[in-house]
C-alpha positions as CSV (number, residue, x, y, z in Angstrom):
1,M,110.6,22.0,159.9
2,H,111.7,25.4,161.2
3,S,114.8,25.3,158.9
4,H,112.7,24.5,155.9
5,Q,110.6,27.6,156.5
6,R,113.7,29.7,156.9
7,F,115.0,28.5,153.5
8,T,111.7,29.1,151.9
9,T,111.6,32.7,153.3
10,A,115.2,33.2,152.2
11,G,114.4,32.0,148.7
12,A,111.4,34.3,148.5
13,L,113.5,37.2,149.6
14,A,116.2,36.4,147.0
15,A,113.5,36.1,144.3
16,T,112.0,39.5,145.3
17,L,115.4,41.2,145.2
18,L,116.2,39.6,141.8
19,L,112.9,40.8,140.4
20,A,113.5,44.3,141.8
21,A,117.0,44.4,140.3
22,S,115.6,43.3,136.9
23,A,112.9,45.9,136.9
24,T,115.5,48.6,137.8
25,A,117.8,47.5,135.0
26,A,115.0,47.5,132.5
27,A,114.0,51.0,133.6
28,C,117.6,52.1,132.9
29,V,117.6,50.9,129.3
30,T,117.2,54.0,127.1
31,P,115.0,53.4,124.0
32,P,116.5,54.7,120.7
33,A,115.8,58.3,120.1
34,H,114.2,57.7,116.7
35,A,112.8,54.6,115.2
36,P,114.1,53.9,111.7
37,L,112.0,55.4,109.0
38,P,110.1,53.2,106.7
39,R,111.2,52.6,103.1
40,C,109.3,55.0,100.7
41,A,106.4,53.3,99.0
42,E,106.9,53.5,95.2
43,R,103.4,54.8,94.7
44,N,104.3,57.9,96.8
45,L,107.2,58.9,94.6
46,T,107.3,60.9,91.4
47,L,110.4,60.3,89.3
48,K,111.7,62.5,86.5
49,V,114.7,62.0,84.2
50,M,116.1,64.8,82.0
51,A,119.0,64.9,79.5
52,A,121.4,67.6,80.7
53,P,122.9,70.2,78.4
54,T,126.2,68.4,78.8
55,P,126.6,65.4,76.4
56,D,126.2,61.9,78.0
57,V,124.8,63.3,81.3
58,L,121.3,62.7,82.7
59,T,119.7,64.4,85.7
60,L,117.4,62.5,88.0
61,R,114.8,63.8,90.5
62,F,112.4,62.1,92.7
63,T,109.8,63.7,95.0
64,N,108.2,62.1,98.1
65,N,104.5,62.8,97.7
66,G,103.7,60.8,100.8
67,R,102.6,62.4,104.1
68,T,105.6,61.4,106.1
69,A,109.4,61.2,105.7
70,C,110.8,57.9,104.4
71,T,113.9,56.4,103.0
72,V,115.3,55.0,99.7
73,D,118.7,53.6,99.1
74,R,121.2,56.4,98.7
75,I,122.4,55.0,95.4
76,P,119.9,55.5,92.5
77,T,119.3,52.5,90.3
78,V,119.9,53.2,86.7
79,T,120.1,50.4,84.0
80,F,120.7,50.7,80.3
81,G,118.5,48.9,77.7
82,N,119.4,45.2,77.7
83,L,123.0,45.8,79.0
84,D,124.1,44.0,82.1
85,G,124.6,45.9,85.3
86,A,123.7,49.4,86.6
87,A,125.5,52.7,86.9
88,R,128.0,52.5,89.7
89,P,128.2,55.1,92.4
90,N,130.9,57.7,92.1
91,P,132.5,58.2,94.6
92,P,132.3,54.5,95.5
93,A,129.8,53.9,98.3
94,D,127.8,51.1,99.9
95,S,124.1,51.0,100.1
96,A,122.6,52.9,103.0
97,P,119.2,54.6,103.7
98,Y,118.7,58.2,102.4
99,R,116.0,60.1,104.2
100,V,113.6,62.3,102.3
101,A,111.0,64.5,104.0
102,A,107.4,64.6,102.9
103,G,107.1,66.9,99.9
104,A,110.8,67.1,99.4
105,S,112.8,66.1,96.3
106,A,116.2,64.4,95.9
107,Y,118.6,64.7,92.9
108,A,121.3,62.7,91.2
109,T,123.4,63.0,88.1
110,V,124.3,60.1,85.8
111,R,127.3,60.2,83.5
112,T,126.7,57.6,80.8
113,V,130.1,57.7,79.3
114,L,132.8,58.2,81.9
115,A,136.1,57.8,80.2
116,P,137.1,58.7,76.6
117,P,136.5,55.2,75.0
118,T,137.2,54.2,71.5
119,P,134.1,54.4,69.4
120,A,133.9,50.5,69.3
121,D,133.6,50.5,73.1
122,V,130.5,52.7,73.3
123,R,127.1,51.0,73.3
124,V,123.9,52.8,72.3
125,V,120.6,51.9,74.0
126,R,117.1,53.0,73.1
127,D,115.8,53.1,76.7
128,I,117.0,53.3,80.3
129,G,115.5,52.0,83.6
130,V,115.4,54.3,86.6
131,A,114.3,53.6,90.2
132,A,114.7,55.7,93.3
133,D,115.4,52.5,95.2
134,P,116.5,49.0,94.0
135,A,113.4,47.4,95.7
136,H,111.2,49.4,93.4
137,H,110.2,48.5,89.8
138,G,111.0,52.0,88.6
139,M,110.2,53.2,85.1
140,R,111.6,52.7,81.6
141,I,112.3,55.9,79.7
142,T,113.0,56.0,76.0
143,A,116.0,57.9,74.6
144,A,113.6,59.7,72.2
145,S,111.6,61.1,75.2
146,L,114.9,62.5,76.6
147,G,115.5,64.3,73.3
148,L,118.1,61.7,72.3
149,P,116.8,60.3,69.0
150,K,120.0,58.4,68.2
151,G,119.9,56.7,71.6
152,V,121.7,56.9,75.0
153,R,125.5,56.4,74.6
154,V,126.9,54.1,77.4
155,Y,130.4,53.3,78.5
156,D,131.3,52.7,82.2
157,P,128.3,54.7,83.6
158,V,128.4,56.3,87.0
159,T,125.9,58.0,89.2
160,T,126.1,60.4,92.1
161,L,124.3,59.6,95.4
162,W,120.9,61.2,96.0
163,Q,121.4,64.7,97.3
164,P,118.9,67.4,98.5
165,K,119.7,70.0,95.9
166,A,120.0,69.9,92.1
167,P,123.5,69.7,90.8
C-alpha cells in the first residue's frame, strides 16, 4: 500500500510539472502584432470611373467612407459589356489584400486596348463593370457617361494595381 501511495504522489507531481510547463510555453507564444483587417464593405466605398485624356485609358478611384481601415483585393475588377473575362493586372500579380485607411482613396488605370490590333480584333462595348474587390457587385457604367458615345474599345485590356496616388 505504501508503494501505491508513492506512485500516486509521483504521478501527481509529474502532472503538476507538465501543467506548469504547458502554462509557461503558452505564456511564451507571442500573439500577432496586428490582426488582419476586415474586407471593406461595399456600402462604405464610393467608386468613380473617368475616361482619361489618352485614348483607350480609364482612370478608377475608390474612397473608403467607413470609420476604419479595411482591405480590398489589390487588383481592380473591370469587365467589358458582355465580353468574357476581366482586365488582367499589368505587371502580372496574384490576388492579395490592399489596405486603405478610413477616408483615403485608391487609384488604378485601365488600358482597354493594349497592343496595336487590326481593326477587326477590336471590340466595342456600350458599358463596363467596375468593382473595387471581386467579392463586390460593383457598378455598371455606360460608355456615354464616360464621354465615349461610340463605345469603349477593347482589345487585351490591362489594369494597374490599386495605388495610393493618382497616376
